[in-house]
C-alpha positions as CSV (number, residue, x, y, z in Angstrom):
1,M,0.0,0.0,0.0
2,S,1.4,3.4,-1.0
3,G,2.5,6.0,1.5
4,P,-0.1,8.6,0.4
5,A,-2.9,6.0,1.0
6,W,-1.7,5.3,4.6
7,T,-1.3,9.1,5.2
8,S,-4.9,9.6,4.1
9,A,-6.2,6.8,6.3
10,L,-4.3,8.0,9.4
11,A,-4.9,11.7,8.9
12,P,-7.9,11.9,11.4
13,F,-5.6,10.8,14.2
14,R,-3.7,14.1,13.9
15,I,-6.6,15.7,15.8
16,R,-6.3,15.2,19.5
17,N,-10.0,14.7,20.2
18,Y,-10.2,12.0,17.6
19,R,-7.4,10.1,19.3
20,F,-9.7,9.9,22.4
21,Q,-13.0,9.4,20.6
22,W,-11.8,6.5,18.4
23,P,-10.8,4.2,21.3
24,S,-13.9,5.2,23.3
25,D,-16.1,4.3,20.3
26,L,-14.1,1.1,19.8
27,L,-14.6,-0.2,23.4
28,T,-18.3,0.7,23.3
29,S,-18.8,-1.1,20.0
30,W,-17.0,-4.1,21.2
31,A,-19.2,-4.3,24.3
32,F,-22.3,-3.8,22.2
33,E,-21.4,-6.7,19.9
34,V,-20.4,-9.2,22.6
35,E,-23.5,-8.3,24.6
36,T,-25.8,-8.7,21.7
37,L,-24.5,-12.1,20.7
38,V,-24.4,-13.4,24.3
39,L,-27.9,-12.3,25.1
40,G,-29.2,-13.6,21.8
41,W,-27.8,-17.0,22.4
42,Y,-28.9,-17.0,26.0
43,I,-32.6,-16.3,25.0
44,L,-32.5,-18.9,22.2
45,V,-31.1,-21.6,24.5
46,E,-33.3,-20.7,27.5
47,T,-36.6,-20.3,25.6
48,G,-36.1,-22.1,22.2
49,S,-38.3,-19.4,20.6
50,V,-37.2,-17.6,17.4
51,L,-40.1,-15.1,18.1
52,L,-38.6,-14.2,21.5
53,L,-35.2,-13.9,19.8
54,T,-36.6,-11.3,17.4
55,V,-38.4,-9.6,20.3
56,L,-35.1,-9.3,22.2
57,A,-33.4,-7.9,19.1
58,S,-36.2,-5.4,18.6
59,L,-36.0,-4.2,22.2
60,Q,-32.5,-3.0,21.6
61,Y,-33.9,-0.4,19.2
62,V,-37.0,0.9,21.1
63,G,-35.1,4.2,21.7
64,T,-34.9,5.0,18.0
65,L,-38.2,6.9,18.2
66,V,-36.7,9.3,20.7
67,A,-33.3,9.6,19.0
68,P,-34.1,13.1,17.8
69,V,-34.6,14.1,21.4
70,F,-31.1,12.9,22.3
71,G,-29.8,14.7,19.3
72,M,-31.5,17.9,20.5
73,I,-30.0,17.4,24.0
74,G,-26.6,16.9,22.4
75,D,-26.9,20.1,20.4
76,R,-27.7,22.0,23.6
77,I,-25.3,20.5,26.2
78,G,-22.6,19.2,23.8
79,H,-22.2,15.8,22.1
80,R,-19.2,14.9,24.2
81,D,-20.9,15.4,27.5
82,L,-24.0,13.5,26.3
83,L,-22.0,10.5,25.1
84,A,-20.1,10.3,28.4
85,A,-23.3,10.3,30.3
86,M,-24.8,7.6,28.0
87,R,-21.7,5.4,28.5
88,F,-21.8,5.7,32.3
89,A,-25.5,4.5,32.0
90,Y,-24.3,1.5,30.0
91,T,-21.9,0.7,32.7
92,A,-24.6,0.7,35.4
93,L,-26.9,-1.5,33.3
94,S,-24.3,-4.0,32.4
95,A,-23.2,-4.2,36.1
96,T,-26.8,-5.0,37.0
97,T,-26.9,-7.9,34.5
98,M,-23.5,-9.1,35.8
99,T,-24.7,-9.1,39.4
100,L,-27.9,-11.0,38.5
101,A,-25.9,-13.6,36.5
102,L,-23.2,-14.1,39.2
103,S,-25.8,-14.4,41.9
104,G,-27.9,-16.9,39.9
105,H,-31.0,-14.7,39.6
106,L,-30.8,-14.0,35.8
107,A,-33.9,-15.0,33.9
108,P,-35.2,-14.2,30.4
109,F,-37.7,-11.8,31.8
110,N,-35.0,-9.8,33.6
111,V,-32.9,-9.7,30.5
112,M,-35.8,-8.3,28.5
113,I,-36.4,-5.5,31.0
114,I,-32.7,-4.5,31.1
115,V,-32.4,-4.7,27.3
116,A,-35.5,-2.5,26.9
117,I,-34.0,0.2,29.2
118,M,-30.6,-0.1,27.4
119,G,-32.4,0.2,24.1
120,L,-33.9,3.6,25.1
121,I,-30.3,5.0,25.3
122,R,-28.2,2.8,23.1
123,S,-30.1,3.5,19.9
124,S,-28.8,7.1,19.9
125,D,-25.2,6.3,20.5
126,F,-24.1,5.9,16.8
127,G,-25.9,9.1,15.8
128,V,-24.5,11.2,18.6
129,R,-20.9,9.9,18.0
130,G,-21.4,10.8,14.3
131,A,-22.5,14.3,15.2
132,L,-19.5,14.7,17.6
133,L,-17.2,13.4,14.8
134,A,-18.5,16.1,12.5
135,D,-17.9,18.7,15.2
136,I,-14.2,17.9,15.6
137,M,-13.3,17.0,11.9
138,P,-12.7,19.4,9.0
139,S,-15.2,18.9,6.2
140,E,-12.6,17.7,3.7
141,Q,-11.6,14.9,6.0
142,L,-15.1,13.7,6.8
143,V,-15.3,10.7,4.4
144,G,-12.0,9.4,5.7
145,A,-12.8,10.1,9.3
146,I,-16.2,8.4,9.1
147,S,-14.7,5.4,7.3
148,V,-12.0,5.0,9.9
149,S,-14.6,5.5,12.7
150,R,-16.7,2.7,11.1
151,T,-13.8,0.3,11.7
152,T,-14.6,0.5,15.4
153,Q,-18.0,-1.1,14.7
154,D,-16.6,-3.5,12.1
155,S,-13.7,-4.8,14.2
156,A,-16.1,-5.1,17.2
157,R,-18.4,-7.3,15.2
158,I,-15.5,-9.5,14.3
159,A,-14.2,-9.7,17.9
160,G,-17.7,-10.1,19.3
161,A,-18.6,-12.7,16.8
162,L,-15.5,-14.8,17.4
163,T,-15.5,-14.5,21.2
164,G,-19.0,-13.6,22.4
165,A,-20.9,-16.8,22.2
166,G,-17.8,-18.9,22.7
167,L,-17.0,-17.0,26.0
168,F,-20.6,-17.6,27.1
169,A,-20.1,-21.3,26.7
170,A,-16.6,-21.3,28.2
171,I,-16.9,-19.1,31.3
172,G,-20.6,-18.3,31.7
173,I,-22.6,-15.1,31.1
174,G,-21.7,-13.6,34.5
175,F,-17.9,-13.4,33.9
176,V,-18.5,-12.2,30.3
177,Y,-20.4,-9.3,31.7
178,V,-17.5,-8.4,34.0
179,A,-15.5,-7.6,30.9
180,I,-18.5,-5.8,29.2
181,A,-18.9,-3.5,32.2
182,C,-15.2,-2.7,32.3
183,F,-15.3,-1.8,28.6
184,Y,-18.2,0.6,29.1
185,L,-16.5,2.3,32.0
186,A,-13.2,2.8,30.1
187,A,-15.1,4.2,27.2
188,A,-16.9,6.7,29.4
189,V,-13.6,7.8,31.0
190,L,-11.9,8.3,27.6
191,M,-14.8,10.4,26.5
192,L,-14.3,12.8,29.4
193,C,-10.6,13.1,28.3
194,M,-11.7,14.9,25.2
195,T,-11.9,18.7,25.2
196,R,-15.3,20.2,24.4
197,P,-15.5,21.2,20.7
198,A,-16.2,24.9,20.2
199,K,-19.9,25.5,19.6
200,S,-21.2,27.3,16.5
201,H,-22.7,30.7,16.8
202,G,-26.1,29.2,16.3
203,A,-25.6,26.8,19.1
204,V,-24.5,29.5,21.4
205,D,-27.4,31.7,20.6
206,R,-29.8,28.8,21.3
207,A,-28.2,27.9,24.5
208,A,-29.0,31.4,25.7
209,D,-32.7,30.9,25.0
210,D,-35.0,29.8,27.7
211,A,-35.5,26.0,28.1
212,S,-39.3,26.1,28.2
213,G,-41.3,23.2,26.9
214,S,-42.5,25.2,23.9
215,T,-38.9,26.0,23.0
216,L,-37.8,22.4,23.3
217,L,-40.7,21.2,21.1
218,R,-40.0,23.9,18.6
219,D,-36.3,22.9,18.4
220,L,-37.2,19.2,18.0
221,K,-39.7,20.0,15.2
222,E,-37.1,22.2,13.5
223,G,-34.6,19.4,13.5
224,I,-37.0,16.9,12.0
225,V,-38.3,19.3,9.3
226,Y,-34.7,20.3,8.5
227,A,-33.5,16.7,8.1
228,W,-36.3,16.1,5.6
229,S,-35.7,19.4,3.7
230,G,-33.0,18.5,1.2
231,P,-33.5,15.9,-1.6
232,G,-30.1,14.4,-0.8
233,M,-30.9,14.1,2.9
234,R,-34.4,12.7,2.2
235,A,-32.9,10.0,-0.1
236,A,-30.3,9.1,2.4
237,L,-32.9,8.7,5.2
238,C,-35.1,6.6,2.9
239,V,-32.3,4.3,2.1
240,A,-31.4,4.0,5.8
241,F,-35.0,3.1,6.7
242,L,-35.3,0.6,3.9
243,A,-32.0,-1.1,4.8
244,N,-33.0,-1.5,8.4
245,L,-36.5,-2.8,7.5
246,T,-35.5,-5.3,4.8
247,A,-31.7,-6.0,4.8
248,F,-30.3,-5.8,8.4
249,P,-32.8,-8.3,9.8
250,L,-31.3,-11.1,7.7
251,T,-27.8,-10.5,8.9
252,N,-28.5,-9.1,12.4
253,G,-31.1,-10.5,14.8
254,L,-31.8,-13.6,12.8
255,L,-28.3,-15.0,12.6
256,P,-28.6,-17.2,15.7
257,Y,-31.6,-18.8,14.1
258,V,-29.8,-19.2,10.7
259,A,-26.8,-20.8,12.5
260,R,-28.8,-23.2,14.6
261,D,-31.7,-24.2,12.2
262,I,-30.4,-23.6,8.7
263,F,-26.7,-24.7,9.0
264,Q,-27.2,-26.9,12.1
265,T,-24.2,-25.4,13.9
266,D,-23.4,-24.1,17.4
267,Q,-22.0,-21.0,19.0
268,T,-18.8,-21.3,17.1
269,G,-20.6,-21.5,13.8
270,L,-22.7,-18.4,14.8
271,G,-19.5,-16.6,15.4
272,Y,-18.1,-17.5,12.0
273,L,-21.2,-16.3,10.2
274,S,-21.3,-13.0,12.1
275,A,-17.6,-12.5,11.7
276,S,-17.9,-13.0,7.9
277,F,-20.3,-10.1,7.5
278,A,-18.2,-8.0,9.9
279,V,-14.9,-8.8,7.9
280,G,-16.6,-7.6,4.8
281,S,-17.8,-4.5,6.5
282,L,-14.3,-3.8,7.8
283,I,-12.9,-4.2,4.3
284,G,-15.4,-1.8,2.9
285,S,-14.6,0.8,5.6
286,I,-10.8,0.5,4.9
287,I,-11.3,0.8,1.2
288,L,-13.2,4.0,1.6
289,S,-10.8,5.4,4.1
290,L,-8.0,5.0,1.5
291,A,-10.0,6.1,-1.5
292,G,-10.2,9.7,-2.6
293,G,-12.7,11.6,-4.7
294,V,-15.7,9.3,-4.1
295,R,-19.0,10.3,-5.7
296,V,-21.0,9.6,-2.6
297,A,-24.5,9.6,-3.9
298,R,-23.6,7.2,-6.8
299,L,-21.8,5.0,-4.3
300,L,-25.0,4.9,-2.2
301,I,-27.1,3.6,-5.1
302,G,-24.6,1.1,-6.4
303,A,-23.6,-0.3,-3.1
304,T,-27.2,-0.7,-1.8
305,L,-28.3,-2.5,-5.0
306,A,-25.3,-4.9,-4.7
307,W,-26.1,-5.5,-1.1
308,Y,-29.7,-6.7,-1.9
309,A,-28.5,-8.8,-4.8
310,L,-26.0,-10.6,-2.5
311,L,-28.8,-11.2,0.1
312,L,-30.9,-12.8,-2.6
313,V,-28.1,-15.3,-3.1
314,F,-27.4,-15.7,0.7
315,V,-30.9,-16.8,1.6
316,E,-30.8,-19.7,-0.9
317,I,-27.3,-21.1,0.2
318,K,-27.2,-24.3,2.2
319,A,-23.4,-24.7,2.4
320,M,-21.9,-22.7,5.3
321,P,-18.5,-21.9,3.6
322,V,-20.3,-20.5,0.6
323,A,-22.7,-18.5,2.9
324,M,-19.7,-17.1,4.7
325,A,-18.1,-15.9,1.4
326,C,-21.4,-14.3,0.4
327,L,-21.7,-12.5,3.7
328,V,-18.2,-11.1,3.3
329,L,-19.3,-9.5,0.0
330,A,-22.6,-8.3,1.5
331,G,-20.6,-6.7,4.3
332,I,-18.5,-4.8,1.9
333,A,-21.6,-3.4,0.1
334,Q,-23.3,-2.7,3.4
335,S,-20.4,-0.7,4.7
336,M,-20.1,1.4,1.6
337,S,-23.9,2.1,1.5
338,M,-24.2,3.2,5.1
339,I,-21.0,5.3,5.1
340,A,-22.3,7.1,1.9
341,A,-25.6,7.8,3.6
342,A,-23.9,9.2,6.8
343,V,-21.6,11.4,4.7
344,M,-24.5,12.8,2.7
345,L,-26.4,13.7,6.0
346,M,-23.5,15.3,7.8
347,R,-22.3,17.3,4.8
348,G,-25.7,18.7,4.3
349,A,-26.5,19.5,7.9
350,S,-25.8,22.9,9.6
351,A,-23.6,22.6,12.6
352,H,-26.2,23.7,15.2
353,L,-28.7,21.1,13.9
354,R,-26.3,18.3,13.3
355,G,-27.2,16.4,16.4
356,R,-30.9,16.5,15.6
357,V,-30.3,15.4,12.0
358,M,-28.3,12.4,13.1
359,G,-31.1,11.8,15.7
360,V,-33.6,11.5,12.8
361,R,-31.1,9.2,11.1
362,M,-31.1,7.0,14.1
363,M,-34.9,7.2,14.4
364,V,-35.3,5.4,11.0
365,I,-33.5,2.4,12.6
366,Y,-37.0,1.7,14.0
367,G,-37.4,-0.1,10.7
368,L,-35.1,-2.9,12.1
369,P,-37.4,-4.0,15.0
370,L,-40.4,-3.8,12.7
371,G,-38.6,-6.0,10.1
372,L,-37.4,-8.4,12.8
373,L,-40.8,-8.9,14.3
374,A,-42.4,-9.4,10.9
375,A,-39.7,-11.8,9.9
376,G,-40.1,-13.8,13.1
377,S,-43.8,-14.4,12.2
378,L,-43.2,-15.0,8.5
379,I,-40.5,-17.6,9.2
380,D,-42.9,-19.6,11.3
381,R,-45.4,-19.6,8.4
382,I,-43.4,-19.8,5.1
383,G,-39.8,-20.6,6.2
384,F,-36.5,-18.6,6.2
385,S,-35.7,-18.9,2.5
386,A,-39.0,-17.5,1.3
387,T,-39.0,-14.8,3.9
388,G,-35.4,-13.8,3.0
389,T,-36.2,-13.7,-0.7
390,L,-39.3,-11.6,-0.1
391,Y,-37.3,-9.1,2.0
392,A,-34.3,-8.8,-0.4
393,A,-36.5,-8.6,-3.5
394,A,-38.7,-5.9,-2.0
395,G,-35.6,-4.0,-0.9
396,F,-34.0,-4.1,-4.3
397,I,-37.2,-2.9,-6.0
398,A,-37.7,-0.1,-3.5
399,M,-34.0,1.0,-3.9
400,M,-34.5,1.3,-7.6
401,A,-37.6,3.4,-7.0
402,I,-35.6,5.8,-4.7
403,A,-32.8,6.1,-7.3
404,L,-35.4,7.0,-10.0
405,R,-37.3,9.3,-7.7
406,W,-34.3,11.5,-6.8
407,R,-32.1,10.7,-9.9
408,A,-31.5,14.4,-10.6
409,D,-30.0,14.8,-7.1
410,L,-28.2,11.5,-6.8
411,W,-26.7,10.5,-10.2
412,P,-25.3,13.6,-12.1
413,V,-21.6,14.2,-11.4
414,H,-22.3,17.9,-10.8
415,A,-25.0,17.2,-8.1
416,P,-24.0,18.5,-4.6
417,A,-24.4,15.0,-3.2
418,N,-21.6,13.8,-5.5
419,A,-19.1,16.6,-4.6
420,R,-15.7,15.2,-4.0
């Protein structure tokens, strides 16, 4: 790899705040992934119900509906302070699960309650960290910074996939949660080591306003309307909702079911499947961190269509090695698609509304629990292959419709969304 490519990839680390945010995000993402896989396997083993598995996965996203509120709070108090508070809350909740597990009082009902509380907060984490990233990074470095930042999630999926369910089987859920709680605590402390980014003039003026209920509601409405105002941002939000509704369920909450019932494998096999998708996602993030002059909107269209095409193949595969290879390719396409959507949103958002815009972005993740719950019911009736084909085909057609609807804003080289 050439010297200039490495220089481009490592450029974000020249900024002090990024050197603290990146490891904080990394530890948080690792904890998220291990926790998700451990709890998913725990519920599946304890209850044997794929429907309860999809309910558990859905509860992790109940907070998506209030994500714009978290974005508004971040715009007011600062995204760094909000993230630190959220990660201390993760520490407290994971410590509660750890205590219940070590004392022998953990039960599926307790897990569901804790996950529901966690889901109210956790759903906003990725949006707030994206807004903070845009606060501390120059605009010209945003694509590279977001791509490098995505490696925290991708590497976490690999590490979590290869260790999470296996650690559960080896040392028990209680001791796994000791490590999870430590990760969250270290992430919160690293966040406090950052200096507060300078607020924009708009943010300062708003901070001086009164905090009455009418003002808060007005600010929330302003952020939602603004996020839907530009064609490029509308298209990015539609793609994000579509992907969460029809694509992510097949490679997210349903993987424990696929591993056990389709490929007849155990926790280790589940780890390999999850890691395959994560490896692809990491490859996609690295490619974009090294690339220059990307036409972001065109990338969004091409990568999303490729993602759905690969999912159509994946749901028909019966050999696990072939499925793993397909998941690697799907992960590459997924990473490029979601990075392109994030860049389009953050480039188009004003600084004092960035948190609310990313909050709206996180709100559309509510498509994931809807897709998971519907998939759980459909699988019981028509099977996994038919359900997966229905989801992937519907997503491909809907993506074509989005590309045609906003073709004047997404495809021309001179369109603002394609600016290098």
